[in-house]
C-alpha positions in Angstrom: -15.3 -8.4 -2.4 -14.7 -8.5 1.5 -16.1 -10.1 4.5 -15.7 -9.8 8.3 -16.3 -11.8 11.2 -15.8 -10.6 14.9 -15.8 -11.8 18.6 -15.9 -8.0 20.4 -12.8 -7.7 22.4 -11.7 -11.2 21.7 -10.6 -11.3 17.6 -11.6 -9.4 14.2 -10.8 -11.4 10.7 -11.3 -10.2 7.4 -11.1 -12.1 4.0 -10.8 -10.5 0.8 -11.8 -12.3 -2.3 -11.1 -12.5 -6.1 -11.5 -15.4 -8.7 -14.3 -17.2 -9.6 -17.3 -15.8 -7.9 -19.1 -19.3 -7.3 -15.9 -20.8 -5.6 -15.3 -17.5 -3.4 -19.3 -17.5 -2.6 -19.2 -21.3 -1.5 -16.1 -20.7 0.9 -17.6 -17.6 2.7 -20.7 -19.8 2.7 -19.1 -22.5 4.3 -16.7 -20.4 6.8 -19.9 -18.7 8.3 -22.1 -21.8 8.7 -19.5 -22.9 10.7 -19.6 -19.6 12.8 -23.4 -20.1 13.6 -23.3 -23.7 14.9 -19.2 -24.0 16.1 -20.6 -27.2 18.0 -21.6 -28.8 15.2 -19.6 -27.8 12.3 -16.0 -27.7 14.3 -13.5 -26.1 13.2 -14.4 -22.5 13.2 -12.5 -19.4 12.3 -14.1 -18.1 15.4 -13.0 -21.0 17.6 -9.0 -21.6 16.1 -6.7 -20.3 18.7 -4.2 -18.4 16.1 -4.4 -16.4 13.0 -1.6 -19.4 11.8 -4.8 -21.9 12.1 -7.4 -19.3 10.7 -5.3 -19.2 7.5 -4.9 -23.0 7.1 -8.4 -23.6 7.9 -9.5 -21.1 5.1 -7.0 -22.0 2.9 -8.2 -25.9 3.3 -11.9 -24.6 2.7 -11.0 -23.1 -0.5 -9.0 -26.1 -2.0 -11.8 -28.3 -1.2 -14.1 -26.0 -2.7 -12.3 -25.9 -5.7 -11.7 -29.2 -5.7 -15.2 -29.6 -5.8 -16.7 -27.0 -8.2 -14.2 -28.8 -10.3 -15.5 -32.4 -9.8 -19.0 -31.3 -10.5 -18.8 -30.1 -14.2 -16.8 -29.6 -16.8 -13.3 -27.7 -17.1 -10.2 -27.6 -14.6 -8.9 -26.9 -11.3 -8.0 -23.7 -12.9 -11.5 -22.8 -14.3 -13.1 -22.6 -10.6 -9.8 -21.3 -8.8 -9.9 -18.0 -6.3 -7.2 -16.5 -3.9 -8.1 -14.4 -1.0 -6.8 -12.5 1.4 -7.1 -13.2 5.1 -6.3 -10.8 7.8 -6.6 -10.3 11.5 -5.8 -10.3 15.0 -6.6 -12.7 18.0 -6.5 -11.7 21.4 -2.5 -12.2 22.5 -1.2 -12.1 19.4 0.0 -9.9 16.8 -2.0 -8.8 13.8 -1.4 -11.0 10.9 -2.1 -11.3 7.1 -1.9 -14.0 4.6 -2.1 -15.1 0.9 -4.5 -17.7 0.1 -3.7 -19.6 -3.0 -6.0 -21.7 -4.9 -4.2 -25.1 -3.6 -4.6 -24.1 -0.2 -1.0 -23.0 0.8 0.0 -19.5 2.1 2.2 -16.9 2.5 2.4 -14.3 5.3 3.3 -10.5 5.0 6.5 -9.5 6.2 9.0 -6.3 6.4 10.4 -7.4 2.8 6.7 -8.2 1.4 4.3 -5.7 3.5 1.2 -5.9 1.5 -0.7 -8.6 -0.6 -2.9 -7.8 -4.2 -4.9 -10.0 -5.6 -7.1 -9.9 -9.0 -5.8 -7.8 -11.7 -2.6 -6.2 -10.0 -0.4 -5.4 -12.4 -1.6 -1.8 -13.6 -1.5 -0.6 -10.1 1.5 -2.4 -8.8 4.0 -0.4 -9.9 2.7 2.8 -7.9 2.7 1.2 -4.6 5.8 -0.7 -5.1 7.3 3.2 -5.9 5.6 5.1 -3.3 5.1 2.4 -0.2 6.7 3.6 2.7 6.2 2.0 6.1 6.8 5.4 7.9 3.7 6.8 6.0 0.6 7.7 8.1 -2.8 5.6 7.8 -4.1 8.4 5.8 -1.3 8.3 3.5 -1.2 4.7 2.7 -5.0 5.3 1.5 -4.3 7.9 -0.5 -1.8 5.7 -2.3 -3.8 3.1 -2.4 -6.5 4.6 -4.6 -4.1 6.1 -6.8 -3.3 2.4 -7.4 -6.9 1.1 -8.1 -7.1 4.6 -10.3 -4.2 3.8 -12.7 -6.0 0.0 -12.7 -9.6 1.2 -13.3 -8.2 3.0 -16.1 -6.1 0.3 -17.7 -8.7 -2.4 -17.4 -12.3 -1.6 -18.4 -13.1 -4.8 -16.4 -12.5 -3.5 -13.3 -14.8 -1.1 -11.7 -16.4 0.4 -8.4 -17.3 0.2 -5.8 -14.1 -0.1 -3.9 -14.7 -1.0 -0.2 -12.6 0.1 3.0 -12.1 -1.3 6.1 -10.5 -0.1 9.1 -9.1 -2.0 12.2 -7.0 -0.6 15.1 -4.2 -2.8 16.5 -5.8 -4.4 20.2 -9.3 -2.9 19.3 -10.6 -6.3 18.8 -13.3 -4.6 17.0 -14.0 -3.6 13.3 -13.5 0.0 12.7 -14.8 2.4 10.4 -16.3 0.9 6.8 -16.5 2.6 3.4 -17.7 2.1 0.1 -16.2 4.2 -2.4 -18.6 4.4 -5.4 -17.8 6.1 -9.2 -19.4 9.6 -7.6 -16.8 9.7 -4.8 -15.5 13.1 -4.6 -12.4 12.6 -2.8 -11.1 9.7 -5.2 -12.3 11.5 -8.4 -10.2 14.3 -7.1 -7.2 12.4 -5.9 -7.4 10.8 -9.5 -7.4 14.1 -11.3 -4.5 15.5 -9.8 -2.7 12.3 -10.3 -3.0 12.5 -13.6 -2.3 16.4 -13.9 1.1 15.4 -11.0 2.0 13.1 -14.0 1.9 15.0 -16.8 3.7 18.1 -14.7 6.2 15.3 -14.1 7.2 14.1 -17.4 7.1 17.7 -19.2 9.9 18.6 -16.4 11.6 15.2 -17.5 15.0 16.1 -20.0 13.5 14.5 -23.6 15.2 11.4 -24.6 17.9 12.3 -27.6 18.6 9.8 -30.4 
């Protein structure tokens, strides 16, 4: 799931969620409530001055929610765990991206670790590792992401459409184009078909493994 907040001209924040649905819904609801009346529900992700503090606030909220869910019924903390990706930009600083763990701690994207994944990652990750190039354009990056998701969809029946895409242009401080890719999306299906055919052709072009 994807959720976004903006103060046009000042900040844009987007959160991607994976894991226990009750936990992620509670976290997003708490964060949203604090933005509606910040003078009464401080701190708010629309008030803190840096993306680092946004990540810390989201991490603290996630940790508290996981613990509260676990204390309210049977099961361990792991049963109610969730992982979040938090990205955005606040005026006066660069865009930043964080991966937040159920324990509330987090790591930040860097040149050595330029992207994050949550949820079912093992099927689509090899394509990203082999295909990603920091010099690729935005549309090329989206194409690579579509191929990564296609591999996950084909390998794990518990993962399904739709896929949400949110575009943010650096220093715009405004949400850009948003798109939901459904199962009948012509562009996605065409990419998937072409990718499958290209893989088969590539395999056929390789020399056989001889014993």
